[in-house]
C-alpha positions, 0 to 999 in steps of 0.5 A: 156108610153114613148119610151124614154130609160134612162140608168145608169152607171152600164149598160155602164160598162157592155157594155165596159166589153168585146168582143161581149157585144155590142149584148146585147145593140145594138139590133136595125136594120140598113139599109146600104147605103154604106158610112153610115148606118141608125140604128133604136134604139130598146128597151134595146139599149144604145149608147155605145153598138151601137158605139161598134157594128159599131167601132165608138165612142159615141161622134161621134154618138152624133155629127152626130145626134145632140144628147145632152144627150148620156144617153137618146135615143128613141125607133124607133129613127133613127141614122146616123152612119159612121161605120168603121166595120159593125156586 
């Protein structure tokens, strides 16, 4: 069984739907190193939910982590994020 997460457009639409919706799509844990965090991807996470949680864009997360396809991330994958907010 693969730990790869693939999402579809309807999941992305739900994330951008309203305040607090990041909680459903950003369940992973993170370690705060001051100017950046290292986020561990959990089952059900999508980049857009993670981006909303930390006040950044999907494109920024992709750039910081060399992610080619924003629709494919892996459970347990570590992402470096430079947040504007931490929730």
